[in-house]
N, C-alpha and C positions, 0 to 999 in steps of 0.2 A: 537808585541815586547812586547807591554806592559804587555800583560798577560804571556809571557814569563819571564820578568823581575819578575812578581810578584810571580809567580811559585817557581822562584829562591829562591827569600826571603822568600816565606814560607816553602821551603824544610832547608833552613840554620837556619832558626829559632828553627825549628821542632829539628832538629841537636843540637843547642846548648843548646835546653831545656832538650834534651834526656841526653845528658852530664852532665850539671848541675845537674839533679836529682841522676844521678849516683855519682856526686862528693858529694852529699849530703846524701848518703847511710848509713856512720856509724851513723850520727848525728840524719836521719831519723829514723833509726832503736832502736835510743836510746841504743845505745852500745860503749863500750869505745874504740877507734879504736887502742889507746896503747895496750891495754889487747889482743886484737886480733892479732896485729901484733905481738908481743912477744910471743905468743901462735904458730904461725905459724914460727918463727924464731927458737925457742927451747921450746918445749911442756912441759920439765921437768924444765926449770928455774923457780926459786922463783919471784911470780909477786909482790915484795914489793912496796912500795911508791916510793923509791927511783929510782928503775929500769924504774918504767912506766914514773915518771919526766923527766927521762934522753930521753926515748924514745920519748916523745912528744917533748922534746925541739931541738932532733934532726930532727922530720920529721914536726918542725913549728906548732904543732896541736893547740898549745895555741893562735895562730893568729886568729884561727876559719876558717871554711870551705870558706867562699867567699876570703878570701886573699889568700887560698891556691888554688882555682878555677882561681885569676886571674893571680897569677903566673905561672899556667898550661899554660891558653892560651896565655900569653905573651910568654911562651917559643916555643910554636908551629909556631910562624913567622920565627922562626929560624930554625926550623925541630929539635927542643929539646922538645922531650916530658917527659922531666924529668929524674928522676932515682926512679927504684923500692923500694917500702919501706922495702921488705923483704931482696933481695940479694943485694940492692946497685948498681945494673948495670943499665947501660943506658937503656931506654925503649925503644926507636926507633929501634935500629938494633934487639931487640929481636923480636918485634911485626913484623916487615917485615918479619923475616925469618920463623914466625909462619907463615906470610899470604903468604908466597909462598908454603910451605908445604900444606896448604890448599887449594891454587889455582890449584896446581898438583892435589891434590885428587879428587877437584870438577871436574876438566877436564875430567878424565877419568869416573869418576861416571856419569857425562853427557853423555859421550858415551855407557854407558851401558845402561843407562834410554832411549836415543833414541831406541836403538837396541830393549829394552823391550818393548816400546811402539809400534816399528813397529810389533812387534809379536802380540802384543794384538790387534792389528786393522787388520792385515793380512787376516783375512776371509771375512770381511767387504770389503777390497780393493779387494780381487779377485772375491766376487760373487755380490758384489752391493749391499747387503741387510745384515742387522744386525743380526746377529744370536749369540750373545756373550755368552760365558760360564763365570761358577763362578770362574774360576780360577785365572785369574787377578784380582777379586774384593778380594778374599783371600789374593793373592800377597799385595796388596795394604792397606791391614790393619796390617800386621804382621809387630810389630816394628823393627826399625833396629836394637837395641841392641842384639834381638832375634835371627834375621837372621845373624848378626856378631858373637854371640856366636856358633851357629850351625854350620857356616863356618870355625871358626876357630877351633873348636873341632873336626868335619869329614874331613875337607881337609886340616888344617894346620898340625893338632897333630896326628890324626888315619892313613890316608892315608899319609899325609907328601910330598904333592905334591907339596904346597905353604908355604911359610913362614908365620907364625900367630901371629909375636909378632916384633915390632920395625920398624923403617924407614930409610932403608940403600940403597935403589935402587929401580927400576921398578917393580920389581916382587912383592916388598911388597905393592903396590897399589892395586892389585888386589882384595884381599879379602875385605877389607875396601871397595873399589869402588862398588863391587857387594852386599855388606850390605846397602850402600846406594842409589844407582842405580836401582835396582829393585823394591822396593817399590815406588819410584818417578817416574818411566817408567810406572808402570803398571796404575798409577792416571793418567799420561798424556795420556795414551795409552787410558782410558776410557772416557776421555773426548774427546778425537779427534773421538773415536768410536762413539760417542754421535753426532758428526755434520756432518762426513761422508754421511750418509745416504741423509741431505738434499742437499748436494754438487751435489751427483749422480741425483737428481731429477731436477736439473736446466735445462734450455734450452741447454745450451750450451753442456751439455753432449750427448743428442740426435745429436747435429749437429756433435759432435766429434766424435762419434760412427759409422756413416753415410760416415766420410771421408775415403777415401781409403787410406790403407796401415797405418792407424793411430794404433799403438799396444795398448792392452789394460793398459800396463803398463804406457803408456805415459799419458792416462786418468786418471789413479788412482794418478800420479805426479801430475797432474793439480788440481784434488780435493784435494789432501794432500794440495797443495799449496794456495787453496781458503780458507780452515779450519784454516790455521796456524794462521791468525790474532787474530782469538777469543781466541787462547791458548797462545800466547806469553807472554802476562802480567804474567801467572800463571808460565810460566817457568821462567821468570825472578824471581819470587818469591823463585823457586827451587834452583836458583843459589845461594841467598842468603843463605838459608835454608841449603845446604850442605856445605858450608862453616861455617857459625855460629851456624847451629843446629845440627852439628855432634859429638856433646859433648860424647854421650856414643859410639859411634863406634871408637871415637879417645883416648877414655880411656879403650877400649878393647884389642885394638891393640897397644897401648902404642905410638900413634902418637901424635908428637909437633905440632899438629895444632894452629890455632887462635880460634877455639871454646873453646877447652880446656885449653888454655892458660886464656881466659876472665872467665872462670867457677872457675877456681883456684884463681884468682885474686880476684872475686867476694867474694869467700868464706873466703880468707885471708884477703878483705878489701883493699887489695894492688891498691889503687886508681890511682895511676899514670898509670898502668900496665892495669886497668881496663878502665879507661878513654879512652886512646887510643886504646886499643881492639873494644871498642864499635864505637868509631869515625870512623875506618877503614871500620867498619862492614856497618854503614850508609852511608859510601862513595860509599862503592861497591853496595849497594841497589840502590844507586840513578843512579850508572853508569850503573847497571844491567835494572833497568827501563826504562832509555832513551834509551839505545840500543834496547829492545823490543819495545817501541813505532816507533822508528825509522823504524827497519824492518817489523812491520806490515803496515806501510804507504808506505812502497818502496813494498809490497806484493801486496797491494789493488791497488797501484796506483789511477790515477784520478779520478774513479769511487766512493772514500770516499768524493772527494770535490766536485763531481758534483751530486750526489746525485742518480747514477746512477748503484746502486750496487744491485745485488740480494739477496733477504732473504734465509736464511738457516732454516729458521722455516717452518715446514712441520707438520700442526695438524693433529694428529690422535690420535687413541684409543691404549694404550699401551697393547700388547697381552704378558700376564705373563703365560699363561698356567700352568701345576702344581707346578712348582717350589717355587712361593711365598707360598702357603700354607704347601708345604713339607718343606720348612726351617723354616717357623713359627712352624709347629707342630714339628718339630724335638726338636728346642729349648726349647718350651713349654715343651717336654717331659722330657728334662735332667732338667728344673728349677722343675716340679712336682716330678721327682723321688729324688730329693737331699733335697728339702725341709723338709721332715721329718726328716732327719738325724740331728746329733748334729754336726756342723761346728769346734765346740772348744773342741771336744772330744780329748784327749790324751792317746795314747797307744804306748809307748817305745818299746813295743815288735813286732809292727806292722811296724814300721819304713820303708818306700821306699820300700814297697808292691808292687809287679805290679799289674795291672789289673786283679780283678779275679770277681767271684760271690757276695763275701761280699762286695767288693769295686772296682765297675765297672770301677773307674778311677783311681785305685791305691791310695795309701797314700803319704802323703809327709816325710820331715825329721823328725817330731815331731810325725808321725802316726796318723796324723788326715786325714779323709776320704776327697777325693779332689772331688768327687762327692758333699758332701754337701758344700764345700766350694764354689765350683762354682756355685752352685745353690741359696745359699744366698748372695753371692757377687752380683750376677746378677741385685737384687732388687735395691740395691742403684747405682751400675754401670750404669744401664741402663736408669734411672730414669733421675739421675743427668745429662748424656749426652744429653738424650734428651733434656733436659731443655736449655742445654748450646748450642747444634744445633740450636735450635729455635730461639733463642737469636742471635746466630749469623747469622743464616740466615735474619732476619728482618733488624738487623743493615748493615749486607753485601749490601743488597738489596737498603737501602736506602741512604746510603752514594755512593754506586757505581754508582746511578742515578744522583748524584752531582760530576762529575769527577775531576772538577777543585779543590774540597775542599778535597776529598778522596784519589787523586791521591799520591799526596808529604805524608800523612798520613800513607796510606799504606805502600809505600817503607819504612818510619821509623820504624813502627811497625814491619814490618817482618825483619827488620835487627838485633833486639833485639835477641837473645837466649830466648826461653823461659823459661830456667831455671832462666836466669838475670830477666826477667820480673815477675818471680814469688817473687823473692827476693825484687824486687822493691815494689810490692803489699804489701807484708808481712811487708815490712818497715813501712808503712803506715797504714795498716789495722789491723796489728798483725798476727801471726800464729793462726786463728781461724778455723773453722769448714769452713767458707766460704771463706778461703783464696785461697784454689784451685781453685774454680770455678770463682771467679773475677779473678784471672792470667789465666786461660785459655779462658775466656770471653773476657779476653781483646786482644788478639790476634786470635781468632778463625774465628774473620769476614774477617780477610782482604783478604784472598784467594777468597773468595766470592764476595767481593769488586770488586777487581781485575777483576775476570771473569764478574760479570756484566757492568761493565765499558766497557769491550772489546767488548761485545754484544750490549751494546747500542750504541755504535761509529758506528758499522757497520748497525744497525736496523735503525738509522737514517738516514742513505744514502740508503735504498732500495728504489728501484723504485717505489713501490706502495704507500710508506710513501710520497715522494716527490710527486706523482699525486695527494693525498689526502691533502697534504698541500697548493698544487696550487688552489685546491677548495675551500679553505678557513677555512678548518678545524683548531679548535685551540688546542692549547699545550695539554690540558688536554683530550681533544679526541682521540689525538696520543699517549698520554701516556695508556690510558685506554683499547683502543680498537686496538692498533697495536705494542707498545714496549712492555707492561709489558707481554702481552699472548706470545711472542716470547721469552722474559726474563727467564719471572719464571720457566717454566719448565726444562730448562738446570740446572740453578743455583739450584732449588730445588734436582735434582738430585747428583749434585756436592756435596751439603751439606749432604746428607745420604751418599755418598761414603766415607766421611771424619769423620760419627758418630763413627766408631769404634774407629779413630784415636783419637777423644776427649776424648774418654774412657782411652784409655792409657797414653796420655797427662795429665790427673786427676791424674793417679797412679805413673808417674814420678816423681811426686814433693815430694813423700815419702821418697824418696833417702835424701832431705833437711829437713826433719821433717816438711815439710808444706803440706801433703796429709794425706791420709790413713797410718795408723800406726799399726804394729802388735798387737792383733791376727786378725784383721779385714781381711774378705775373700774378700777384693775388687779384681777385676780380675787381674789388672796390678800390683797388688803388690804380687799376687799369680806367677807371672812370675818372677819378681823380686826376691822373696825371695828362689826360686826353680832354678835359672839361675845356681847356680854352682854346681847342682846335674845333670845337663842336661846330661853328659857322662855316670853317674851312672844310674841314673833314669831318662829317657827320659821323661817317662810319666808324671812325675812330672811338666814338661813345655809344653809337647804336650796338655795335658788336656784342661788348659786355652788357650793356642794358638789356638786350633782347635774351641772351642767356640766362640773366638774372629773372625775367618775367617768365622764361619756361621752366626756370626752377620753382617758381612762385606756383606756376599752374600744376605741375607736375604734385608738389607739395599739397594742394588743395584736394585733387584728384586721387591722391595717395590715402588722403581722411576720408574719403566718402563723398567729399563735399559737390561731385560733377554728378548731375542726376541722380541723386539721393532722393529716396520716396518713402513717404512715412503711408504705411496702411491706414484708411480709414473704411468705415463700416460703408454697406452699399446703400444704406438709406440716406447716410450724411451726402455720398457723391450725387446720389439722385435728387436731395432738395436742394444740394448747393449749386449743382446742375440747372435745376428749374428755375433757381433766381436770376 
């Protein structure tokens, strides 16, 4: 009971601190809130001293940020989140309406994600061994805004099968739900596919296979149930990410969701709306995390309490075959062919040329060679993404080993949309070259910490560790010889799977002037620059997207994800094969 009370206070303190930081955003960024509000209300109006003074009086800005925060928190007890600084409308009804839209979109996207995850690990479930392909790795690293643009252009506009703009009914949820659910499902499917061979190697599989009349699907269903507790914390993170992190998709499809409303409020410094949106996202994150932990306890049962849980860790040498050197060689070939070319050379007579011998990847809207831009952008993109990935892995593992400290912190950090996190970092550190790296590093560790904590909770209850502890082994001995060898391989593969996403997160900040800027050939910026030409010149988008997919396949194969097998006894193979 005391631990639960401490956790609740810790979460409440983090939520209040985050909302206070958001409330101080205009003052931290050293901008004039009155001028920002005036520009949001009417960009053409002259910002005279009299007009700005009138706005300050209306909003009470002369009283200072602390008084404004106190008034806002005081109104929350009555269900009053204030009024919008821009429109003057009440905040609470607008935020609740946006939340309802986001929750509906999130629910449909979760259905898509579950189906996608099932398809990713279907072969493992059917054949009891892992020989995954690269399709799921490529799908996992494609950015949501790219998938959303392709679906809107092809399915919505060219084929006319589904509506591609607006929010008027169930049919309008299909395309945005696919854009959000496909990458999330691919990541969850890869994580589940990483745990299933260990479940099939446990003794209960042999006993179940020997039981008469027990179909294969029943064994597969129990194996999934056995692996789910290790995935549920990350599934909870995806729930919040699908709500607050779907800004790009909501903008492409013109969906009035909570993520879009929060971003627009952050850009306009509409503090009442921004604070209410962030608070709702934090509460949603706490609810999702609590539901994930409760579901994990219900799935595991008393084995977690009694230390009688079999381990999913089965040490074995990864079998990469020829895929890893093939992917690496292909990526090096692309970089080697493009480096001698000039990525900044303009030729307006060669605008949007399709792939040809002089331009193997085609040209962009300014006539620049895409192969040259992809190759030169690889150096900065890969080096920075690798550095951030390494920092996120170390921080995620260290904090994940302290679940009482990191649990509430993970939930709070994950509830903040990445763009809003970048704005907060930029407000404190300024818009410099290090701002994108700091902003992405501030949130990249959270999924890895959640994964580490989930695996740690199960491994601590493993039978062999219970026996070793009973023989007098100390805490550090158990950590060094039992827990870390079981946790680090899976979390490292998870970090590698997120490496291309880190590269894209760096580029997404360019939209706010916080990341790479033209004419930089950074990969994500190439996607953003050429997105509007996807229908007319698809190669301008497909070239950087294909290289990102190649990076994803290389990252998965580097972690042993391709063709990775776990040994089972001959009896288990024979019994399962007989069924």
